[in-house]
C-alpha positions in Angstrom: 9.8 -34.8 10.9 6.4 -36.4 10.6 4.4 -33.2 10.7 1.5 -33.7 8.3 1.3 -30.4 6.5 -2.4 -30.7 5.5 -3.4 -31.6 9.1 -1.3 -28.6 10.3 -3.0 -26.3 7.8 -6.5 -27.4 9.0 -5.3 -27.0 12.6 -4.3 -23.4 11.9 -7.5 -22.7 10.1 -9.6 -23.9 13.0 -7.3 -22.4 15.7 -7.5 -18.9 14.2 -11.1 -19.2 12.8 -10.0 -18.7 9.2 -12.8 -20.8 7.8 -14.7 -17.7 6.4 -11.7 -15.8 5.2 -11.6 -15.5 1.4 -9.6 -18.3 -0.1 -6.8 -16.2 -1.6 -6.3 -14.3 1.7 -6.5 -17.5 3.7 -3.8 -19.2 1.5 -1.5 -16.2 1.9 -1.9 -16.2 5.7 -1.3 -19.9 5.9 1.7 -19.6 3.7 3.3 -16.9 5.9 2.4 -18.9 9.1 3.8 -22.1 7.6 7.1 -20.4 6.6 7.5 -18.9 10.1 6.7 -22.1 11.8 9.0 -24.3 9.7 11.8 -21.8 10.2 11.3 -22.0 13.9 11.2 -25.8 13.8 14.4 -25.8 11.8 16.3 -23.4 14.0 15.2 -25.1 17.2 16.1 -28.5 15.8 19.5 -27.3 14.7 20.2 -25.8 18.1 19.1 -29.0 19.8 21.4 -31.1 17.5 24.5 -29.3 18.4 27.6 -28.9 16.2 28.7 -32.6 16.2 25.3 -33.8 14.9 25.0 -30.8 12.6 28.0 -32.2 10.6 26.2 -35.5 10.2 23.0 -33.6 9.2 25.0 -31.7 6.5 26.5 -34.9 5.2 23.0 -36.3 4.8 22.0 -33.2 2.9 25.0 -33.5 0.7 24.3 -37.1 -0.2 20.6 -36.4 -0.8 19.1 -38.4 2.0 15.4 -39.2 1.8 12.9 -37.6 4.2 12.5 -40.9 6.0 16.2 -40.9 6.8 16.0 -37.5 8.3 13.1 -38.6 10.5 15.1 -41.5 11.8 18.1 -39.3 12.3 16.2 -36.6 14.2 14.5 -39.2 16.4 17.8 -40.8 17.2 19.5 -37.5 18.1 16.5 -35.9 19.8 14.5 -38.6 21.6 10.8 -37.8 21.4 11.4 -35.6 18.4 7.7 -35.6 17.4 6.8 -34.4 20.8 9.6 -31.7 20.6 8.1 -30.5 17.3 4.5 -30.6 18.6 5.7 -28.4 21.5 7.1 -25.8 19.0 3.8 -25.8 17.1 1.8 -25.3 20.3 4.1 -22.4 21.4 3.9 -20.9 17.9 0.1 -20.9 18.0 0.0 -19.5 21.6 2.3 -16.7 20.5 0.3 -15.9 17.5 -2.9 -15.9 19.5 -1.3 -13.5 22.0 0.0 -11.3 19.2 3.6 -11.7 20.4 5.1 -12.4 17.0 
């Protein structure tokens, strides 16, 4: 998953106009948003993988696969994985903006 966390952090700051929020509060907000977003990405990814691919994913975890290996794995099992993740991020931001979360 090639989601640049720093770029995402900046995107959230700009999207929700957090530039002038005190730094400690901004960091807490970003931490909570990040946790929620990454949980959603994980859950949606696992659902998309299905049970057969989940076993392969678990085997990769057990052997301590590198992040790059997971990127290749996700892309091979979910073509357009980066677009899939970007869609989750976009929906997450829309829901936050609407107050639906």
